[in-house]
N, C-alpha and C positions, 0 to 999 in steps of 0.2 A: 254505130248508133247515129251519128250526125247525118250520114247519108240517108238512113231510114227516115229520119225526121223530115228531111228535105223532100224525099220522094212522096211522102204522104201529105205534104203541104202544111205541116204544122209550123207554128212560129212566125216570126217577122224577120225579114232580111233587112239588116241595117248596114249600110255602106259607110265606112268611116273615112273615105277619101275626101279630098277638097271638092267644092262644088264644080270647079272647072274640070276635074278628072271625071266626076260623076256625069257631067253633061256629055262627055266624050264616049259614054257607053256604060250601061248598068244592067243589073238584073231587073226584069219587069216587076213592078210593084215594090221595089226596094225603097227604103227611107234613107235619105242622105243626112247623116249627122257627123260632121267632121270630127276626127279624134280630139282636136283641141276644144270642142264644145261639149264632149261627153260629160265631164264633171258638172257642168252647169245645167244639164238636161236630164239628170237622174230621174226626177219625178215623171217626166214624159216617157222615158224608156221603161220605167217600172209599170206603166199603164198599157204598154204594147202587149199583143198576144205573144206569149212565151212558148218555147225558148227563143231568144234573140239569136239569129244567125248572123254573126259579124263577118264582114268581108272588106277587103281593100284591094290594092294592086298586087301585093305579094303574100300577104298574111302577117306581115310584121306589125302594122298599125292595128289590125283587127285583134292580134294577139295581145297588144298593150291594152286595148279597150276591154278585152275579155278578162284580163287580170284585174283591172280596176273594177269593172262591173261585178265580177264574182265576189270581190271583197265587200261590195255594197249589197250583196244578197240578191242580185239580179240573175235569173236563170238564163244563161247564154253560153255559146261556144264559138270558137274561132272556125269559121268556114273556109278561111284562107283567101285565095284570090277570087275576085268577083267573077272571073271567067270560069273557074271551077264550080262555083256555086250556081252560076247561070247554066252550065252544062247539066248539072244534077237536076235543077228545077225544070229544064226543058225536056228531060227524059221521063217526066211523070206521064203515066198513061191516062 
């Protein structure tokens, strides 16, 4: 299901890595909101086009963000590594 959402271009990619990590490479069009800022930016996240596709370096931090945001009622899922998400989004036809 997550792969299908990515392939048809739905949702917003949110990268929860640090700004320094994000600057080293990211998914085109991704929004950088570090994991530590997620609780303070709920309103902003709720206004983004859903579902939110969360990613980080390995999938660990994005998993933590997904757990938190899901409890807050935000439509989101853990996309895992930003490299995996990037590969899926670049395969769109």
